[in-house]
C-alpha positions as CSV (number, residue, x, y, z in Angstrom):
1,M,-8.1,-2.5,-37.1
2,V,-9.5,0.7,-35.5
3,G,-7.5,3.1,-33.2
4,V,-5.7,6.4,-33.0
5,V,-2.2,7.5,-33.8
6,S,-0.2,8.6,-30.8
7,I,2.2,11.6,-30.6
8,D,5.3,9.3,-31.3
9,G,3.6,7.9,-34.5
10,S,2.7,4.5,-32.9
11,F,-0.8,3.0,-33.3
12,T,-3.1,2.7,-30.2
13,S,-5.7,0.0,-30.8
14,D,-9.2,-0.2,-29.5
15,A,-8.0,-3.3,-27.5
16,V,-5.5,-1.2,-25.6
17,E,-8.1,1.5,-24.9
18,E,-10.6,-1.1,-23.7
19,A,-7.9,-2.5,-21.4
20,R,-7.3,1.0,-20.0
21,L,-11.0,1.6,-19.5
22,A,-11.3,-1.7,-17.7
23,A,-8.5,-0.6,-15.4
24,V,-10.3,2.7,-14.7
25,G,-13.6,0.8,-14.0
26,R,-12.0,-0.9,-11.0
27,Y,-12.1,2.5,-9.2
28,R,-15.5,3.7,-10.5
29,D,-17.5,3.1,-7.4
30,L,-15.0,4.6,-5.0
31,D,-16.1,7.8,-3.3
32,V,-12.9,9.6,-4.3
33,E,-14.5,13.0,-4.6
34,S,-15.0,13.2,-0.8
35,D,-11.4,12.1,-0.1
36,A,-9.4,15.1,1.2
37,V,-6.1,13.6,0.1
38,F,-6.9,14.3,-3.6
39,E,-7.9,17.9,-2.8
40,Q,-4.5,18.3,-1.0
41,I,-2.7,16.8,-4.0
42,A,-4.4,19.3,-6.4
43,A,-3.5,22.2,-4.1
44,L,0.1,21.0,-3.7
45,A,0.5,20.7,-7.5
46,A,-0.7,24.2,-8.0
47,R,1.7,25.5,-5.4
48,L,4.7,23.6,-6.9
49,F,4.1,25.5,-10.2
50,S,2.8,28.7,-8.8
51,A,-0.2,28.1,-11.0
52,P,-3.8,29.3,-10.4
53,M,-5.5,26.0,-11.4
54,A,-5.0,22.3,-10.9
55,K,-7.0,19.1,-11.1
56,V,-6.9,15.3,-10.5
57,T,-8.9,13.4,-13.1
58,L,-9.9,9.9,-14.2
59,V,-10.6,9.5,-17.9
60,E,-13.6,7.2,-18.4
61,R,-15.3,6.0,-21.6
62,D,-17.5,9.0,-22.3
63,A,-16.6,11.5,-19.6
64,I,-13.7,12.9,-17.6
65,R,-14.3,12.5,-13.8
66,L,-13.0,15.5,-11.8
67,V,-11.7,13.7,-8.7
68,A,-10.3,17.0,-7.2
69,V,-10.0,20.6,-8.5
70,Y,-8.1,23.7,-7.4
71,G,-8.8,27.2,-8.5
72,F,-12.0,26.6,-10.6
73,D,-15.6,25.3,-10.1
74,R,-16.0,21.5,-10.2
75,G,-19.6,21.8,-11.4
76,S,-21.2,18.4,-11.7
77,G,-17.9,16.7,-11.4
78,L,-18.1,15.3,-14.9
79,M,-17.2,16.8,-18.3
80,P,-17.4,15.4,-21.8
81,R,-14.3,13.5,-22.7
82,D,-13.4,15.6,-25.7
83,D,-13.6,18.9,-23.7
84,A,-10.2,18.6,-22.0
85,I,-6.6,17.9,-22.9
86,C,-6.2,15.0,-20.5
87,D,-8.1,12.8,-23.0
88,L,-5.3,13.5,-25.5
89,V,-2.6,12.7,-22.9
90,V,-3.9,9.3,-21.8
91,T,-4.2,8.1,-25.4
92,G,-0.8,9.5,-26.3
93,R,-1.9,12.1,-28.8
94,V,-0.2,15.1,-27.0
95,G,2.7,15.3,-24.6
96,H,2.7,16.0,-20.9
97,L,3.7,19.7,-21.4
98,V,2.0,22.3,-23.6
99,D,3.6,25.8,-23.4
100,D,0.6,27.6,-25.0
101,A,-2.6,25.5,-25.4
102,L,-4.4,28.3,-27.3
103,A,-1.6,28.3,-29.9
104,S,-1.6,24.5,-30.5
105,P,-4.1,23.2,-33.0
106,E,-4.5,19.9,-31.1
107,T,-5.6,21.7,-27.9
108,A,-6.9,25.1,-28.9
109,T,-10.4,23.8,-29.8
110,R,-11.0,22.0,-26.5
111,A,-14.0,23.5,-24.7
112,F,-12.3,23.5,-21.3
113,V,-9.3,25.4,-22.7
114,R,-11.6,28.1,-24.1
115,R,-13.8,28.3,-21.1
116,W,-11.0,28.9,-18.6
117,G,-8.5,30.6,-20.9
118,V,-5.9,27.9,-20.4
119,R,-2.5,28.7,-21.9
120,F,0.2,26.8,-20.0
121,Y,-0.6,23.1,-19.4
122,A,1.5,20.4,-17.6
123,C,0.4,17.0,-16.3
124,S,1.6,13.6,-15.2
125,P,-0.4,10.4,-16.0
126,I,-1.8,8.4,-13.1
127,T,-0.6,4.9,-14.0
128,D,-1.5,1.6,-12.4
129,A,0.8,-1.3,-11.8
130,Q,0.1,-2.7,-15.3
131,G,1.0,0.6,-17.0
132,H,-2.6,1.7,-17.8
133,R,-3.0,5.5,-17.7
134,L,-6.1,6.0,-15.5
135,G,-6.1,9.8,-15.6
136,T,-3.8,12.8,-14.8
137,V,-2.6,15.2,-12.2
138,T,-2.7,18.5,-14.0
139,V,-1.6,22.1,-13.4
140,M,-2.8,25.1,-15.6
141,D,-2.2,28.8,-16.0
142,T,-3.8,31.5,-18.1
143,V,-0.5,32.7,-19.4
144,P,2.0,30.7,-21.5
145,G,4.8,29.1,-19.6
146,S,7.3,26.3,-19.2
147,A,8.4,23.8,-16.5
148,S,11.7,22.6,-15.1
149,G,12.7,19.0,-15.0
150,E,12.5,19.1,-11.2
151,Q,8.9,20.4,-11.3
152,L,7.9,17.7,-13.7
153,G,9.6,15.1,-11.6
154,M,7.7,16.3,-8.5
155,L,4.4,16.2,-10.5
156,D,5.3,12.5,-11.4
157,D,5.7,11.8,-7.6
158,L,2.3,13.3,-6.9
159,A,0.7,11.1,-9.6
160,A,2.4,8.1,-8.0
161,V,0.9,9.0,-4.6
162,V,-2.5,9.3,-6.2
163,A,-2.1,5.8,-7.8
164,K,-1.0,4.3,-4.5
165,H,-3.8,6.0,-2.5
166,L,-6.4,4.7,-5.1
167,D,-5.1,1.2,-4.7
168,T,-5.2,1.5,-0.9
169,A,-8.8,2.8,-1.1
170,R,-9.8,-0.1,-3.4
171,S,-8.1,-2.6,-1.2
172,S,-10.0,-1.3,1.9
173,R,-13.3,-1.4,-0.1
174,D,-12.6,-5.0,-1.2
175,S,-11.7,-6.0,2.3
176,L,-14.9,-4.6,3.7
177,R,-16.9,-6.5,1.0
178,S,-15.1,-9.7,1.8
179,E,-15.7,-9.3,5.5
180,E,-19.4,-8.8,5.0
181,R,-19.6,-11.9,2.8
182,N,-17.6,-14.0,5.3
183,R,-19.8,-12.8,8.2
184,G,-23.0,-13.9,6.4
185,V,-21.8,-17.5,5.9
186,A,-19.7,-18.0,9.0
187,E,-22.2,-20.2,10.8
188,S,-22.7,-22.6,7.9
189,D,-19.0,-22.8,7.3
190,R,-18.0,-24.0,10.8
191,E,-18.5,-27.7,9.9
192,D,-16.5,-27.2,6.7
193,A,-13.8,-25.6,8.8
194,R,-13.5,-28.7,11.0
195,R,-13.0,-30.8,7.9
196,D,-10.6,-28.2,6.5
197,R,-8.4,-28.6,9.6
198,D,-7.7,-32.2,8.5
199,H,-6.7,-30.9,5.1
200,A,-4.6,-28.2,6.7
201,R,-2.6,-30.9,8.4
202,L,-1.9,-32.5,5.1
203,D,-1.1,-29.1,3.6
204,R,1.3,-28.5,6.4
205,D,3.1,-31.8,5.6
206,R,3.3,-30.8,2.0
207,A,4.6,-27.4,2.9
208,R,7.3,-29.0,5.0
209,T,8.2,-31.2,2.0
210,D,8.3,-28.1,-0.2
211,R,10.5,-26.3,2.4
212,D,12.9,-29.2,2.4
213,H,13.1,-29.0,-1.4
214,A,13.7,-25.3,-1.1
215,M,16.5,-25.9,1.4
216,R,18.1,-28.4,-1.1
217,Q,18.0,-25.7,-3.8
218,R,20.2,-23.5,-1.6
219,D,23.3,-25.3,-2.9
220,S,22.7,-23.8,-6.3
221,A,22.4,-20.3,-4.9
222,E,26.0,-19.6,-4.0
223,Q,26.4,-16.9,-6.6
224,E,23.2,-15.2,-5.5
225,R,24.3,-15.2,-1.9
226,D,27.4,-13.4,-2.9
227,L,25.4,-10.7,-4.5
228,I,23.1,-10.1,-1.5
229,Q,25.8,-10.2,1.2
230,A,26.5,-6.5,1.2
231,Y,22.8,-5.6,1.1
232,A,22.0,-8.1,3.9
233,S,24.3,-6.2,6.3
234,T,22.5,-2.9,5.5
235,L,19.0,-4.5,6.0
236,Q,20.1,-6.0,9.3
237,S,21.2,-2.6,10.7
238,T,18.4,-0.4,9.3
239,L,15.3,-2.3,8.5
240,I,14.8,-5.2,11.0
241,P,15.8,-6.0,14.6
242,P,18.6,-8.6,15.1
243,S,16.4,-10.6,17.4
244,L,12.9,-10.6,19.0
245,P,12.2,-9.9,22.7
246,S,10.6,-12.4,25.0
247,I,7.0,-11.5,26.2
248,D,5.6,-13.5,29.1
249,G,2.5,-15.4,27.9
250,A,3.0,-14.5,24.2
251,Q,4.8,-16.1,21.2
252,L,6.3,-14.0,18.4
253,A,7.7,-14.9,15.0
254,T,8.7,-12.8,11.9
255,H,9.8,-13.3,8.3
256,F,11.5,-10.9,5.8
257,R,12.2,-11.6,2.1
258,P,13.7,-8.9,-0.1
259,A,12.3,-8.4,-3.6
260,S,15.8,-8.6,-5.2
261,P,19.3,-9.6,-4.0
262,R,20.7,-6.6,-5.9
263,D,18.8,-3.9,-4.1
264,V,18.0,-2.7,-0.6
265,G,14.3,-3.0,0.3
266,G,11.9,-0.7,2.1
267,D,9.9,-3.0,4.4
268,F,10.5,-2.9,8.2
269,Y,9.2,-4.1,11.5
270,D,10.1,-4.1,15.2
271,V,9.0,-5.3,18.7
272,F,10.4,-3.5,21.7
273,P,9.7,-3.0,25.5
274,L,7.9,0.2,26.7
275,S,6.9,0.4,30.4
276,E,6.6,-2.5,32.7
277,G,4.4,-5.2,31.1
278,R,3.8,-3.2,28.0
279,W,5.4,-3.7,24.6
280,G,5.4,-1.7,21.3
281,F,5.4,-3.0,17.8
282,F,5.1,-1.9,14.2
283,I,5.4,-3.0,10.6
284,G,5.6,-0.8,7.4
285,D,6.7,-0.2,3.9
286,V,8.6,2.7,2.4
287,V,7.9,3.7,-1.2
288,G,10.8,2.6,-3.4
289,H,14.1,0.7,-3.0
290,G,17.8,1.4,-2.7
291,V,20.0,3.3,-0.4
292,Q,17.6,6.3,0.0
293,A,14.8,3.9,1.0
294,A,17.1,2.4,3.6
295,V,18.0,5.8,5.0
296,A,14.3,6.7,5.2
297,T,13.5,3.3,6.9
298,S,16.2,3.9,9.5
299,L,14.8,7.3,10.4
300,I,11.2,5.9,10.5
301,R,12.2,3.0,12.7
302,Y,14.0,5.0,15.4
303,T,11.4,7.8,15.3
304,L,8.6,5.3,15.9
305,R,10.5,3.8,18.8
306,S,11.0,7.2,20.4
307,A,7.5,8.4,19.8
308,A,6.0,5.2,21.4
309,W,8.0,5.9,24.5
310,H,6.5,9.4,24.8
311,Y,2.9,8.7,23.7
312,D,0.4,6.0,24.6
313,D,-2.0,7.0,21.8
314,P,-0.9,5.5,18.4
315,I,-2.5,8.4,16.6
316,Q,0.0,10.7,18.4
317,V,2.8,8.3,17.5
318,L,1.9,8.4,13.8
319,S,1.5,12.2,13.8
320,E,5.0,12.6,15.3
321,L,6.4,10.4,12.6
322,N,4.6,12.3,9.9
323,D,6.0,15.6,11.2
324,V,9.6,14.2,11.2
325,M,9.3,12.7,7.7
326,M,7.9,16.0,6.3
327,S,10.8,18.0,7.8
328,E,13.7,15.6,7.6
329,L,13.4,13.6,4.3
330,A,14.3,15.3,1.0
331,P,13.2,14.0,-1.5
332,R,10.2,12.7,0.3
333,R,9.7,9.0,0.8
334,P,6.1,8.2,1.7
335,C,5.4,5.1,3.7
336,T,2.6,3.0,5.2
337,V,2.7,1.9,8.8
338,I,0.6,0.0,11.3
339,T,1.8,0.5,14.9
340,G,0.5,-0.5,18.3
341,A,1.1,-1.6,21.9
342,I,0.3,-4.9,23.7
343,R,-0.1,-5.6,27.4
344,A,-1.5,-8.5,29.4
345,D,-5.0,-8.1,30.9
346,P,-4.5,-8.6,34.7
347,H,-8.1,-10.0,35.0
348,S,-7.9,-12.7,32.3
349,D,-5.6,-14.8,30.1
350,D,-6.1,-12.2,27.3
351,F,-3.8,-9.5,25.9
352,L,-5.1,-5.9,25.2
353,I,-3.9,-4.3,22.0
354,T,-4.2,-0.8,20.6
355,L,-3.5,-0.3,16.8
356,G,-3.0,2.9,14.7
357,T,-2.7,2.9,10.9
358,G,-1.1,5.1,8.3
359,G,-2.5,3.8,5.0
360,H,-1.3,0.2,5.7
361,Q,-2.9,-3.2,4.9
362,P,-5.3,-4.5,7.7
363,G,-4.1,-7.1,10.0
364,L,-5.7,-10.6,10.3
365,L,-7.0,-12.0,13.6
366,L,-6.7,-15.9,13.4
367,D,-8.8,-18.0,15.8
368,P,-8.7,-21.9,15.6
369,A,-12.4,-21.9,16.7
370,E,-13.6,-19.8,13.8
371,S,-14.0,-20.6,10.1
372,A,-12.7,-17.3,8.7
373,A,-10.0,-14.8,9.6
374,Q,-11.2,-11.4,10.8
375,H,-9.8,-8.2,9.2
376,V,-8.4,-5.9,11.9
377,R,-7.9,-2.2,11.2
378,P,-8.9,1.3,12.3
379,S,-11.5,3.0,10.1
380,S,-9.1,5.2,8.2
381,G,-5.6,6.5,7.9
382,T,-3.4,8.2,5.3
383,M,0.1,7.2,4.2
384,L,2.8,9.1,6.1
385,G,5.4,11.5,4.7
386,A,3.2,12.8,1.9
387,F,1.0,15.6,3.5
388,K,1.3,17.8,6.5
389,D,-1.4,17.2,9.1
390,A,-2.4,13.9,7.5
391,P,-5.3,12.2,9.4
392,F,-4.8,8.9,11.3
393,S,-7.1,6.7,13.3
394,A,-6.9,3.9,15.9
395,C,-8.7,0.9,17.3
396,S,-8.3,-1.7,20.1
397,L,-8.8,-5.4,20.3
398,R,-8.6,-8.2,22.8
399,L,-6.2,-11.1,21.8
400,R,-7.7,-14.1,23.5
401,Q,-5.9,-17.3,24.5
402,G,-4.8,-19.2,21.3
403,Q,-5.6,-16.3,18.9
404,T,-2.9,-14.9,16.6
405,L,-2.6,-11.4,15.2
406,L,-0.9,-11.5,11.8
407,L,0.6,-8.3,10.3
408,F,2.2,-8.1,6.9
409,T,3.3,-5.8,4.1
410,D,1.7,-5.6,0.6
411,G,4.4,-7.6,-1.2
412,I,2.7,-10.9,-0.3
413,V,-0.8,-9.8,-1.3
414,E,0.2,-8.3,-4.6
415,A,1.9,-11.6,-5.9
416,R,0.5,-14.2,-8.2
417,R,0.0,-18.0,-7.8
418,G,0.2,-19.2,-11.4
419,Q,-2.5,-17.4,-13.3
420,D,-4.4,-16.3,-10.2
421,A,-3.7,-13.3,-8.1
422,F,-2.8,-14.0,-4.5
423,D,-4.7,-11.2,-2.7
424,I,-5.6,-10.5,0.9
425,D,-8.5,-13.0,0.7
426,S,-6.1,-15.7,-0.4
427,L,-3.7,-14.9,2.5
428,A,-6.7,-14.9,5.0
429,S,-7.8,-18.3,3.8
430,F,-4.2,-19.7,3.8
431,S,-3.5,-18.4,7.3
432,Q,-6.9,-19.4,8.9
433,Q,-6.3,-23.0,7.8
434,R,-3.1,-22.8,10.0
435,A,-4.7,-20.8,12.9
436,H,-3.9,-23.8,15.3
437,L,-0.2,-23.5,14.6
438,D,2.2,-21.6,16.8
439,P,3.7,-18.4,15.2
440,S,7.0,-20.0,14.2
441,E,5.2,-22.8,12.4
442,L,2.8,-20.4,10.7
443,V,5.6,-18.1,9.6
444,E,7.6,-21.1,8.3
445,D,4.6,-22.1,6.1
446,L,4.3,-18.5,4.9
447,A,8.0,-18.3,4.1
448,T,7.7,-21.5,2.0
449,L,4.6,-20.0,0.2
450,T,6.5,-16.8,-0.5
451,T,9.3,-18.7,-2.1
452,K,6.7,-20.2,-4.5
453,L,5.0,-16.9,-5.2
454,E,8.2,-15.1,-6.2
455,P,6.7,-11.6,-5.4
456,D,8.0,-8.4,-7.1
457,D,8.1,-6.5,-3.9
458,D,9.6,-7.1,-0.4
459,V,7.7,-9.2,2.1
460,A,7.6,-8.7,5.8
461,V,5.4,-10.7,8.3
462,L,4.9,-10.4,12.0
463,A,2.8,-12.8,14.1
464,L,1.8,-12.4,17.8
465,R,0.0,-15.2,19.6
466,A,-1.6,-15.2,23.2
467,N,-0.3,-18.3,25.0
468,R,-0.4,-17.5,28.7
469,H,-1.3,-21.0,29.7
470,A,2.1,-22.1,28.4
471,A,3.9,-19.3,30.1
């Protein structure tokens, strides 16, 4: 067996390194160097340590990719892998903190250390959901130094934000590719969709059977219900509204499933009246779980309601929330949000919707007359509560008679169905087959599906359907 010995004496095999490189490869074709978020993270890391230099890197097979730098020249954006210390960190051969790099035999010979006179070195690995170390968020100084536990913890938080933002960028890229593929084959798939509707009716019957089976299993869940009783009360008052309003000509339905009965989740949603004939709504996900996540969620929910009353533009609503989160939450609890407003079109049976996003998953527009769900999202938008003056964007759409807008959090699209990942394409296919259902039936089928998937994260779903003929 070939490999390297890590700092704790364990053996890192080539298979482990190949798995890590495969994980890095999933982000290789992202245009991360032009993303201002990573530059902001490098600058923030430097300020946290009062250090003159910082960088965000991805460690590839033969080179280190400089995603963002602060305090020194990026050059071509690539450097040989054995030039820098972060190669040693991701393979476990040195620790995350080096008081004097020039005095350590493991690091003193590295070309980057000599070129920039690096003495103090501290970093936190950028780790994906499977535990692969993709790269590092690093701060450096030209004099020896040390770091407090609080500083290292904040550096870990920044690395987690980088990992989350990378996943969001990859999800957006994958969604765009999927949408392009679906658009090219939409015409030829229409006949298949008509046949699929018959299969969907059968799937609906099976789903109802599965739901009945799930209901029978409740009798064996008495102990679990005792565990979640205290948490359910907190969720009811801080995360989700006790009931949904009635909107003339529209149908609404929601579903919420916590990841664990022993913890308070961070997903939230709401629908509420604004001016006459106009309604606000939002859905989002706070990073983390527990009491602090619930406190952050409560602040976010009431801030969004207040901002929606004052601003018609969803970009202004998101900016107001970001300012409040940056000033009021300590420690910071970033979140993703999609928010908007809906009103009836006085000249047709349609509804007019505006949407703004803060790093959230796209919505799905379901139409019984189409063969594929349409992804709905503004062109960009950064997660909230991480950076001052974060950029947001908005878009608008027309919800026609019989169409449904489905919004959701990432717990349902990060789950697995057996050996296969259940991603946003899987959700789009599952939901489009049920586009003819009213929202309550659609959400019932999604709730049954969620029970089978057993996701590791909270799941929240909000469905809005135009049905003015039935009003």
